[in-house]
HTML snippet that shows the backbone in 3Dmol.js (N, CA, C, O; Angstrom):
<script src="https://3Dmol.org/build/3Dmol-min.js"></script>
<div id="view" style="width:600px;height:400px;position:relative"></div>
<script>
const pdb = `
ATOM      1  N   UNK A   1       1.850  -5.419  11.466  1.00  0.00           N
ATOM      2  CA  UNK A   1       0.892  -5.501  12.557  1.00  0.00           C
ATOM      3  C   UNK A   1       1.710  -6.151  13.710  1.00  0.00           C
ATOM      4  O   UNK A   1       2.555  -7.042  13.624  1.00  0.00           O
ATOM      5  N   UNK A   2       1.196  -5.406  14.950  1.00  0.00           N
ATOM      6  CA  UNK A   2       1.847  -5.749  16.220  1.00  0.00           C
ATOM      7  C   UNK A   2       0.613  -6.303  17.174  1.00  0.00           C
ATOM      8  O   UNK A   2      -0.537  -5.917  16.963  1.00  0.00           O
ATOM      9  N   UNK A   3       0.895  -7.141  18.135  1.00  0.00           N
ATOM     10  CA  UNK A   3      -0.066  -7.561  19.120  1.00  0.00           C
ATOM     11  C   UNK A   3      -0.036  -6.591  20.163  1.00  0.00           C
ATOM     12  O   UNK A   3       0.774  -5.665  20.162  1.00  0.00           O
ATOM     13  N   UNK A   4      -0.981  -6.788  21.151  1.00  0.00           N
ATOM     14  CA  UNK A   4      -1.020  -5.951  22.370  1.00  0.00           C
ATOM     15  C   UNK A   4       0.218  -5.725  23.155  1.00  0.00           C
ATOM     16  O   UNK A   4       0.319  -4.797  23.957  1.00  0.00           O
ATOM     17  N   UNK A   5       1.202  -6.628  22.903  1.00  0.00           N
ATOM     18  CA  UNK A   5       2.498  -6.469  23.636  1.00  0.00           C
ATOM     19  C   UNK A   5       3.614  -5.915  22.767  1.00  0.00           C
ATOM     20  O   UNK A   5       4.773  -5.869  23.179  1.00  0.00           O
ATOM     21  N   UNK A   6       3.259  -5.501  21.576  1.00  0.00           N
ATOM     22  CA  UNK A   6       4.101  -4.749  20.710  1.00  0.00           C
ATOM     23  C   UNK A   6       4.995  -5.685  19.798  1.00  0.00           C
ATOM     24  O   UNK A   6       5.840  -5.228  19.029  1.00  0.00           O
ATOM     25  N   UNK A   7       4.727  -7.070  19.954  1.00  0.00           N
ATOM     26  CA  UNK A   7       5.367  -7.948  19.076  1.00  0.00           C
ATOM     27  C   UNK A   7       4.790  -8.068  17.609  1.00  0.00           C
ATOM     28  O   UNK A   7       3.572  -7.946  17.480  1.00  0.00           O
ATOM     29  N   UNK A   8       5.628  -8.312  16.417  1.00  0.00           N
ATOM     30  CA  UNK A   8       5.264  -8.474  15.375  1.00  0.00           C
ATOM     31  C   UNK A   8       4.260  -9.825  15.048  1.00  0.00           C
ATOM     32  O   UNK A   8       4.591 -10.971  15.350  1.00  0.00           O
ATOM     33  N   UNK A   9       3.069  -9.498  14.425  1.00  0.00           N
ATOM     34  CA  UNK A   9       2.298 -10.653  14.369  1.00  0.00           C
ATOM     35  C   UNK A   9       2.623 -11.193  12.985  1.00  0.00           C
ATOM     36  O   UNK A   9       2.566 -10.496  11.972  1.00  0.00           O
ATOM     37  N   UNK A  10       2.994 -12.575  13.002  1.00  0.00           N
ATOM     38  CA  UNK A  10       3.511 -13.349  11.805  1.00  0.00           C
ATOM     39  C   UNK A  10       2.207 -14.128  11.307  1.00  0.00           C
ATOM     40  O   UNK A  10       1.201 -14.119  12.016  1.00  0.00           O
ATOM     41  N   UNK A  11       2.229 -14.782  10.120  1.00  0.00           N
ATOM     42  CA  UNK A  11       1.375 -15.694   9.486  1.00  0.00           C
ATOM     43  C   UNK A  11       0.101 -15.112   9.237  1.00  0.00           C
ATOM     44  O   UNK A  11      -0.917 -15.789   9.382  1.00  0.00           O
ATOM     45  N   UNK A  12       0.051 -13.776   8.832  1.00  0.00           N
ATOM     46  CA  UNK A  12      -1.320 -13.313   8.575  1.00  0.00           C
ATOM     47  C   UNK A  12      -1.479 -13.520   7.016  1.00  0.00           C
ATOM     48  O   UNK A  12      -0.562 -13.453   6.197  1.00  0.00           O
ATOM     49  N   UNK A  13      -2.832 -13.790   6.749  1.00  0.00           N
ATOM     50  CA  UNK A  13      -3.329 -14.110   5.436  1.00  0.00           C
ATOM     51  C   UNK A  13      -4.213 -12.868   4.742  1.00  0.00           C
ATOM     52  O   UNK A  13      -4.392 -11.751   5.229  1.00  0.00           O
ATOM     53  N   UNK A  14      -4.609 -13.274   3.735  1.00  0.00           N
ATOM     54  CA  UNK A  14      -5.438 -12.252   3.091  1.00  0.00           C
ATOM     55  C   UNK A  14      -6.769 -12.019   3.843  1.00  0.00           C
ATOM     56  O   UNK A  14      -7.350 -10.935   3.801  1.00  0.00           O
ATOM     57  N   UNK A  15      -7.236 -13.115   4.551  1.00  0.00           N
ATOM     58  CA  UNK A  15      -8.506 -13.101   4.994  1.00  0.00           C
ATOM     59  C   UNK A  15      -8.514 -12.264   6.378  1.00  0.00           C
ATOM     60  O   UNK A  15      -9.558 -12.067   6.999  1.00  0.00           O
ATOM     61  N   UNK A  16      -7.145 -11.752   6.839  1.00  0.00           N
ATOM     62  CA  UNK A  16      -6.992 -11.026   8.061  1.00  0.00           C
ATOM     63  C   UNK A  16      -7.200  -9.505   7.670  1.00  0.00           C
ATOM     64  O   UNK A  16      -7.161  -8.623   8.528  1.00  0.00           O
ATOM     65  N   UNK A  17      -7.394  -9.279   6.499  1.00  0.00           N
ATOM     66  CA  UNK A  17      -7.339  -7.776   5.979  1.00  0.00           C
ATOM     67  C   UNK A  17      -8.565  -7.567   5.296  1.00  0.00           C
ATOM     68  O   UNK A  17      -9.150  -8.475   4.706  1.00  0.00           O
ATOM     69  N   UNK A  18      -9.048  -6.170   5.372  1.00  0.00           N
ATOM     70  CA  UNK A  18     -10.226  -5.817   4.560  1.00  0.00           C
ATOM     71  C   UNK A  18      -9.853  -4.391   3.913  1.00  0.00           C
ATOM     72  O   UNK A  18      -9.189  -3.511   4.462  1.00  0.00           O
ATOM     73  N   UNK A  19     -10.385  -4.356   2.715  1.00  0.00           N
ATOM     74  CA  UNK A  19     -10.154  -2.909   2.029  1.00  0.00           C
ATOM     75  C   UNK A  19     -11.445  -2.343   1.931  1.00  0.00           C
ATOM     76  O   UNK A  19     -12.292  -3.072   1.415  1.00  0.00           O
ATOM     77  N   UNK A  20     -11.796  -1.233   2.298  1.00  0.00           N
ATOM     78  CA  UNK A  20     -13.046  -0.554   2.416  1.00  0.00           C
ATOM     79  C   UNK A  20     -12.878   0.705   1.673  1.00  0.00           C
ATOM     80  O   UNK A  20     -12.016   1.519   2.006  1.00  0.00           O
ATOM     81  N   UNK A  21     -13.790   0.921   0.532  1.00  0.00           N
ATOM     82  CA  UNK A  21     -13.464   2.007  -0.336  1.00  0.00           C
ATOM     83  C   UNK A  21     -14.889   2.881  -0.264  1.00  0.00           C
ATOM     84  O   UNK A  21     -15.860   2.469  -0.899  1.00  0.00           O
ATOM     85  N   UNK A  22     -14.969   3.965   0.444  1.00  0.00           N
ATOM     86  CA  UNK A  22     -16.279   4.848   0.453  1.00  0.00           C
ATOM     87  C   UNK A  22     -17.360   3.990   1.159  1.00  0.00           C
ATOM     88  O   UNK A  22     -18.551   4.108   0.874  1.00  0.00           O
ATOM     89  N   UNK A  23     -16.927   3.178   2.033  1.00  0.00           N
ATOM     90  CA  UNK A  23     -17.985   2.447   2.611  1.00  0.00           C
ATOM     91  C   UNK A  23     -18.352   1.075   1.858  1.00  0.00           C
ATOM     92  O   UNK A  23     -19.288   0.369   2.232  1.00  0.00           O
ATOM     93  N   UNK A  24     -17.514   0.756   0.740  1.00  0.00           N
ATOM     94  CA  UNK A  24     -17.918  -0.505  -0.017  1.00  0.00           C
ATOM     95  C   UNK A  24     -16.771  -1.339   0.160  1.00  0.00           C
ATOM     96  O   UNK A  24     -15.630  -0.931  -0.061  1.00  0.00           O
ATOM     97  N   UNK A  25     -17.066  -2.613   0.591  1.00  0.00           N
ATOM     98  CA  UNK A  25     -15.915  -3.638   0.647  1.00  0.00           C
ATOM     99  C   UNK A  25     -15.261  -3.941  -0.722  1.00  0.00           C
ATOM    100  O   UNK A  25     -16.010  -4.237  -1.653  1.00  0.00           O
ATOM    101  N   UNK A  26     -14.009  -3.895  -0.906  1.00  0.00           N
ATOM    102  CA  UNK A  26     -13.379  -4.362  -2.185  1.00  0.00           C
ATOM    103  C   UNK A  26     -12.552  -5.724  -1.830  1.00  0.00           C
ATOM    104  O   UNK A  26     -12.095  -5.999  -0.721  1.00  0.00           O
ATOM    105  N   UNK A  27     -12.462  -6.491  -2.977  1.00  0.00           N
ATOM    106  CA  UNK A  27     -11.868  -7.688  -3.058  1.00  0.00           C
ATOM    107  C   UNK A  27     -10.261  -7.333  -3.101  1.00  0.00           C
ATOM    108  O   UNK A  27      -9.853  -6.427  -3.827  1.00  0.00           O
ATOM    109  N   UNK A  28      -9.415  -8.077  -2.307  1.00  0.00           N
ATOM    110  CA  UNK A  28      -8.131  -7.693  -2.483  1.00  0.00           C
ATOM    111  C   UNK A  28      -7.620  -8.699  -3.652  1.00  0.00           C
ATOM    112  O   UNK A  28      -7.791  -9.918  -3.673  1.00  0.00           O
ATOM    113  N   UNK A  29      -6.995  -7.955  -4.556  1.00  0.00           N
ATOM    114  CA  UNK A  29      -6.717  -8.684  -5.815  1.00  0.00           C
ATOM    115  C   UNK A  29      -5.403  -9.428  -5.686  1.00  0.00           C
ATOM    116  O   UNK A  29      -5.314 -10.470  -6.336  1.00  0.00           O
ATOM    117  N   UNK A  30      -4.384  -9.060  -4.959  1.00  0.00           N
ATOM    118  CA  UNK A  30      -3.334  -9.914  -4.726  1.00  0.00           C
ATOM    119  C   UNK A  30      -2.652  -9.835  -3.478  1.00  0.00           C
ATOM    120  O   UNK A  30      -2.695  -8.714  -2.972  1.00  0.00           O
ATOM    121  N   UNK A  31      -1.988 -10.773  -2.789  1.00  0.00           N
ATOM    122  CA  UNK A  31      -1.736 -10.783  -1.419  1.00  0.00           C
ATOM    123  C   UNK A  31      -0.409 -11.607  -1.508  1.00  0.00           C
ATOM    124  O   UNK A  31      -0.370 -12.609  -2.222  1.00  0.00           O
ATOM    125  N   UNK A  32       0.595 -11.225  -0.845  1.00  0.00           N
ATOM    126  CA  UNK A  32       1.909 -11.971  -0.603  1.00  0.00           C
ATOM    127  C   UNK A  32       2.348 -11.627   0.853  1.00  0.00           C
ATOM    128  O   UNK A  32       2.444 -10.485   1.304  1.00  0.00           O
ATOM    129  N   UNK A  33       2.589 -12.742   1.494  1.00  0.00           N
ATOM    130  CA  UNK A  33       3.299 -12.632   2.781  1.00  0.00           C
ATOM    131  C   UNK A  33       4.665 -13.370   2.702  1.00  0.00           C
ATOM    132  O   UNK A  33       4.756 -14.562   2.406  1.00  0.00           O
ATOM    133  N   UNK A  34       5.673 -12.599   2.978  1.00  0.00           N
ATOM    134  CA  UNK A  34       6.830 -13.312   2.955  1.00  0.00           C
ATOM    135  C   UNK A  34       7.893 -12.652   3.941  1.00  0.00           C
ATOM    136  O   UNK A  34       7.581 -11.708   4.667  1.00  0.00           O
ATOM    137  N   UNK A  35       9.087 -13.174   3.921  1.00  0.00           N
ATOM    138  CA  UNK A  35      10.086 -12.394   4.769  1.00  0.00           C
ATOM    139  C   UNK A  35      10.746 -11.337   3.971  1.00  0.00           C
ATOM    140  O   UNK A  35      11.225 -11.645   2.879  1.00  0.00           O
ATOM    141  N   UNK A  36      10.816 -10.182   4.385  1.00  0.00           N
ATOM    142  CA  UNK A  36      11.230  -9.019   3.871  1.00  0.00           C
ATOM    143  C   UNK A  36      11.460  -7.890   4.824  1.00  0.00           C
ATOM    144  O   UNK A  36      10.660  -7.860   5.758  1.00  0.00           O
ATOM    145  N   UNK A  37      12.391  -6.936   4.799  1.00  0.00           N
ATOM    146  CA  UNK A  37      12.392  -5.911   5.548  1.00  0.00           C
ATOM    147  C   UNK A  37      11.396  -4.934   5.629  1.00  0.00           C
ATOM    148  O   UNK A  37      11.153  -4.274   6.640  1.00  0.00           O
ATOM    149  N   UNK A  38      10.816  -4.847   4.546  1.00  0.00           N
ATOM    150  CA  UNK A  38       9.555  -3.833   4.470  1.00  0.00           C
ATOM    151  C   UNK A  38       8.597  -4.340   3.346  1.00  0.00           C
ATOM    152  O   UNK A  38       9.041  -4.871   2.328  1.00  0.00           O
ATOM    153  N   UNK A  39       7.241  -4.150   3.576  1.00  0.00           N
ATOM    154  CA  UNK A  39       6.455  -4.364   2.575  1.00  0.00           C
ATOM    155  C   UNK A  39       5.527  -3.032   2.398  1.00  0.00           C
ATOM    156  O   UNK A  39       5.108  -2.340   3.326  1.00  0.00           O
ATOM    157  N   UNK A  40       5.334  -2.857   1.230  1.00  0.00           N
ATOM    158  CA  UNK A  40       4.932  -1.522   0.762  1.00  0.00           C
ATOM    159  C   UNK A  40       3.441  -1.753  -0.267  1.00  0.00           C
ATOM    160  O   UNK A  40       3.441  -2.426  -1.298  1.00  0.00           O
ATOM    161  N   UNK A  41       2.349  -1.094   0.242  1.00  0.00           N
ATOM    162  CA  UNK A  41       1.139  -1.182  -0.623  1.00  0.00           C
ATOM    163  C   UNK A  41       1.034   0.107  -1.076  1.00  0.00           C
ATOM    164  O   UNK A  41       1.120   1.031  -0.267  1.00  0.00           O
ATOM    165  N   UNK A  42       0.823   0.360  -2.498  1.00  0.00           N
ATOM    166  CA  UNK A  42       0.454   1.983  -3.066  1.00  0.00           C
ATOM    167  C   UNK A  42      -0.751   1.535  -3.712  1.00  0.00           C
ATOM    168  O   UNK A  42      -0.920   0.585  -4.477  1.00  0.00           O
ATOM    169  N   UNK A  43      -1.666   2.505  -3.209  1.00  0.00           N
ATOM    170  CA  UNK A  43      -3.060   2.671  -3.557  1.00  0.00           C
ATOM    171  C   UNK A  43      -3.150   4.067  -4.344  1.00  0.00           C
ATOM    172  O   UNK A  43      -2.664   5.085  -3.851  1.00  0.00           O
ATOM    173  N   UNK A  44      -3.794   4.069  -5.592  1.00  0.00           N
ATOM    174  CA  UNK A  44      -3.829   5.293  -6.169  1.00  0.00           C
ATOM    175  C   UNK A  44      -5.496   5.520  -6.458  1.00  0.00           C
ATOM    176  O   UNK A  44      -6.270   4.622  -6.787  1.00  0.00           O
ATOM    177  N   UNK A  45      -5.807   6.799  -6.270  1.00  0.00           N
ATOM    178  CA  UNK A  45      -7.273   7.186  -6.422  1.00  0.00           C
ATOM    179  C   UNK A  45      -7.270   7.267  -7.917  1.00  0.00           C
ATOM    180  O   UNK A  45      -6.346   7.845  -8.489  1.00  0.00           O
ATOM    181  N   UNK A  46      -8.310   6.688  -8.615  1.00  0.00           N
ATOM    182  CA  UNK A  46      -8.421   6.940 -10.127  1.00  0.00           C
ATOM    183  C   UNK A  46      -9.673   7.552 -10.368  1.00  0.00           C
ATOM    184  O   UNK A  46     -10.116   7.510 -11.516  1.00  0.00           O
ATOM    185  N   UNK A  47     -10.298   8.100  -9.498  1.00  0.00           N
ATOM    186  CA  UNK A  47     -11.483   8.783  -9.868  1.00  0.00           C
ATOM    187  C   UNK A  47     -11.436   9.953 -10.751  1.00  0.00           C
ATOM    188  O   UNK A  47     -10.315  10.310 -11.116  1.00  0.00           O
ATOM    189  N   UNK A  48     -12.403  10.577 -11.136  1.00  0.00           N
ATOM    190  CA  UNK A  48     -12.453  11.667 -12.023  1.00  0.00           C
ATOM    191  C   UNK A  48     -11.717  12.794 -11.786  1.00  0.00           C
ATOM    192  O   UNK A  48     -11.219  13.467 -12.688  1.00  0.00           O
ATOM    193  N   UNK A  49     -11.595  13.108 -10.266  1.00  0.00           N
ATOM    194  CA  UNK A  49     -10.980  14.164  -9.813  1.00  0.00           C
ATOM    195  C   UNK A  49      -9.543  14.265  -9.928  1.00  0.00           C
ATOM    196  O   UNK A  49      -8.891  15.309  -9.895  1.00  0.00           O
ATOM    197  N   UNK A  50      -9.074  12.992 -10.077  1.00  0.00           N
ATOM    198  CA  UNK A  50      -7.485  12.802 -10.221  1.00  0.00           C
ATOM    199  C   UNK A  50      -7.079  13.187 -11.695  1.00  0.00           C
ATOM    200  O   UNK A  50      -5.895  13.438 -11.920  1.00  0.00           O
ATOM    201  N   UNK A  51      -8.077  13.247 -12.779  1.00  0.00           N
ATOM    202  CA  UNK A  51      -7.740  13.685 -14.103  1.00  0.00           C
ATOM    203  C   UNK A  51      -7.627  15.226 -14.233  1.00  0.00           C
ATOM    204  O   UNK A  51      -7.342  15.772 -15.298  1.00  0.00           O
ATOM    205  N   UNK A  52      -7.854  15.850 -13.146  1.00  0.00           N
ATOM    206  CA  UNK A  52      -7.847  17.319 -13.530  1.00  0.00           C
ATOM    207  C   UNK A  52      -6.653  17.981 -12.787  1.00  0.00           C
ATOM    208  O   UNK A  52      -6.324  17.602 -11.662  1.00  0.00           O
ATOM    209  N   UNK A  53      -6.064  18.904 -13.398  1.00  0.00           N
ATOM    210  CA  UNK A  53      -5.085  19.756 -12.833  1.00  0.00           C
ATOM    211  C   UNK A  53      -3.704  19.132 -12.538  1.00  0.00           C
ATOM    212  O   UNK A  53      -2.881  19.624 -11.767  1.00  0.00           O
ATOM    213  N   UNK A  54      -3.542  17.967 -13.258  1.00  0.00           N
ATOM    214  CA  UNK A  54      -2.284  17.327 -13.051  1.00  0.00           C
ATOM    215  C   UNK A  54      -2.189  16.402 -11.720  1.00  0.00           C
ATOM    216  O   UNK A  54      -1.128  15.902 -11.346  1.00  0.00           O
ATOM    217  N   UNK A  55      -3.299  16.255 -11.125  1.00  0.00           N
ATOM    218  CA  UNK A  55      -3.355  15.462  -9.934  1.00  0.00           C
ATOM    219  C   UNK A  55      -2.637  13.971 -10.172  1.00  0.00           C
ATOM    220  O   UNK A  55      -1.769  13.593  -9.384  1.00  0.00           O
ATOM    221  N   UNK A  56      -3.032  13.187 -11.251  1.00  0.00           N
ATOM    222  CA  UNK A  56      -2.475  12.014 -11.388  1.00  0.00           C
ATOM    223  C   UNK A  56      -0.966  11.974 -11.597  1.00  0.00           C
ATOM    224  O   UNK A  56      -0.268  11.064 -11.150  1.00  0.00           O
ATOM    225  N   UNK A  57      -0.486  13.029 -12.316  1.00  0.00           N
ATOM    226  CA  UNK A  57       0.962  13.191 -12.457  1.00  0.00           C
ATOM    227  C   UNK A  57       1.603  13.321 -11.216  1.00  0.00           C
ATOM    228  O   UNK A  57       2.601  12.660 -10.928  1.00  0.00           O
ATOM    229  N   UNK A  58       1.008  14.253 -10.361  1.00  0.00           N
ATOM    230  CA  UNK A  58       1.654  14.538  -9.115  1.00  0.00           C
ATOM    231  C   UNK A  58       1.841  13.219  -8.332  1.00  0.00           C
ATOM    232  O   UNK A  58       2.861  12.962  -7.692  1.00  0.00           O
ATOM    233  N   UNK A  59       0.633  12.302  -8.450  1.00  0.00           N
ATOM    234  CA  UNK A  59       0.586  11.256  -7.527  1.00  0.00           C
ATOM    235  C   UNK A  59       1.600  10.116  -8.033  1.00  0.00           C
ATOM    236  O   UNK A  59       2.162   9.302  -7.301  1.00  0.00           O
ATOM    237  N   UNK A  60       1.725  10.217  -9.444  1.00  0.00           N
ATOM    238  CA  UNK A  60       2.911   9.230 -10.209  1.00  0.00           C
ATOM    239  C   UNK A  60       4.385   9.649  -9.548  1.00  0.00           C
ATOM    240  O   UNK A  60       5.238   8.875  -9.115  1.00  0.00           O
ATOM    241  N   UNK A  61       4.425  11.002  -9.596  1.00  0.00           N
ATOM    242  CA  UNK A  61       5.669  11.568  -9.337  1.00  0.00           C
ATOM    243  C   UNK A  61       6.040  10.984  -7.817  1.00  0.00           C
ATOM    244  O   UNK A  61       7.137  10.505  -7.529  1.00  0.00           O
ATOM    245  N   UNK A  62       4.872  11.123  -6.869  1.00  0.00           N
ATOM    246  CA  UNK A  62       5.263  10.880  -5.460  1.00  0.00           C
ATOM    247  C   UNK A  62       5.561   9.454  -5.358  1.00  0.00           C
ATOM    248  O   UNK A  62       6.520   9.120  -4.662  1.00  0.00           O
ATOM    249  N   UNK A  63       4.814   8.506  -6.005  1.00  0.00           N
ATOM    250  CA  UNK A  63       5.239   7.026  -5.935  1.00  0.00           C
ATOM    251  C   UNK A  63       6.605   6.924  -6.442  1.00  0.00           C
ATOM    252  O   UNK A  63       7.328   6.086  -5.903  1.00  0.00           O
ATOM    253  N   UNK A  64       7.078   7.634  -7.388  1.00  0.00           N
ATOM    254  CA  UNK A  64       8.411   7.254  -7.990  1.00  0.00           C
ATOM    255  C   UNK A  64       9.412   7.812  -7.006  1.00  0.00           C
ATOM    256  O   UNK A  64      10.431   7.158  -6.785  1.00  0.00           O
ATOM    257  N   UNK A  65       9.214   8.937  -6.411  1.00  0.00           N
ATOM    258  CA  UNK A  65       9.971   9.355  -5.220  1.00  0.00           C
ATOM    259  C   UNK A  65      10.201   8.337  -4.044  1.00  0.00           C
ATOM    260  O   UNK A  65      11.303   8.064  -3.567  1.00  0.00           O
ATOM    261  N   UNK A  66       8.944   7.799  -3.636  1.00  0.00           N
ATOM    262  CA  UNK A  66       9.038   6.938  -2.559  1.00  0.00           C
ATOM    263  C   UNK A  66       9.934   5.838  -2.884  1.00  0.00           C
ATOM    264  O   UNK A  66      10.869   5.540  -2.140  1.00  0.00           O
ATOM    265  N   UNK A  67       9.618   5.069  -4.243  1.00  0.00           N
ATOM    266  CA  UNK A  67      10.212   4.095  -4.512  1.00  0.00           C
ATOM    267  C   UNK A  67      11.632   4.182  -4.767  1.00  0.00           C
ATOM    268  O   UNK A  67      12.350   3.195  -4.608  1.00  0.00           O
ATOM    269  N   UNK A  68      12.126   5.398  -5.185  1.00  0.00           N
ATOM    270  CA  UNK A  68      13.351   5.677  -5.373  1.00  0.00           C
ATOM    271  C   UNK A  68      14.384   5.700  -3.956  1.00  0.00           C
ATOM    272  O   UNK A  68      15.527   5.278  -3.780  1.00  0.00           O
ATOM    273  N   UNK A  69      13.514   6.322  -3.155  1.00  0.00           N
ATOM    274  CA  UNK A  69      14.118   6.436  -1.674  1.00  0.00           C
ATOM    275  C   UNK A  69      14.395   4.895  -1.263  1.00  0.00           C
ATOM    276  O   UNK A  69      15.490   4.512  -0.852  1.00  0.00           O
ATOM    277  N   UNK A  70      13.263   4.058  -1.425  1.00  0.00           N
ATOM    278  CA  UNK A  70      13.272   2.870  -0.851  1.00  0.00           C
ATOM    279  C   UNK A  70      14.384   1.974  -1.483  1.00  0.00           C
ATOM    280  O   UNK A  70      14.990   1.132  -0.819  1.00  0.00           O
ATOM    281  N   UNK A  71      14.612   2.204  -2.793  1.00  0.00           N
ATOM    282  CA  UNK A  71      15.562   1.581  -3.585  1.00  0.00           C
ATOM    283  C   UNK A  71      17.006   2.013  -3.029  1.00  0.00           C
ATOM    284  O   UNK A  71      17.764   1.068  -2.812  1.00  0.00           O
ATOM    285  N   UNK A  72      17.442   3.157  -2.797  1.00  0.00           N
ATOM    286  CA  UNK A  72      18.591   3.624  -2.347  1.00  0.00           C
ATOM    287  C   UNK A  72      18.717   3.087  -0.948  1.00  0.00           C
ATOM    288  O   UNK A  72      19.831   2.639  -0.677  1.00  0.00           O
ATOM    289  N   UNK A  73      17.785   3.038   0.013  1.00  0.00           N
ATOM    290  CA  UNK A  73      17.843   2.449   1.265  1.00  0.00           C
ATOM    291  C   UNK A  73      18.257   1.088   1.344  1.00  0.00           C
ATOM    292  O   UNK A  73      18.894   0.630   2.292  1.00  0.00           O
ATOM    293  N   UNK A  74      17.831   0.337   0.175  1.00  0.00           N
ATOM    294  CA  UNK A  74      18.160  -1.149   0.173  1.00  0.00           C
ATOM    295  C   UNK A  74      19.562  -1.505  -0.104  1.00  0.00           C
ATOM    296  O   UNK A  74      20.024  -2.606   0.197  1.00  0.00           O
ATOM    297  N   UNK A  75      20.269  -0.527  -0.706  1.00  0.00           N
ATOM    298  CA  UNK A  75      21.685  -0.808  -1.223  1.00  0.00           C
ATOM    299  C   UNK A  75      22.687  -0.699   0.028  1.00  0.00           C
ATOM    300  O   UNK A  75      23.893  -0.885  -0.130  1.00  0.00           O
TER     301      UNK A  75
END
`;
const viewer = $3Dmol.createViewer("view");
viewer.addModel(pdb, "pdb");
viewer.setStyle({}, {cartoon: {color: "spectrum"}});
viewer.zoomTo();
viewer.render();
</script>
């Protein structure tokens, strides 16, 4: 997150974020703030529509691809 001057905002806490799912506020299960070059959050839709036509398999493959690219970039 950046401020109005484009500077990175530090010292954010879980209370600084909200997760809204279809208009319903959801509790943040886990939160970590620390020094790292990149932070990644992966959210997957697990509704009924994901169980049809291989949607969940494609979502898992997409996550694996992203994580593999990040791992290669880290080296």
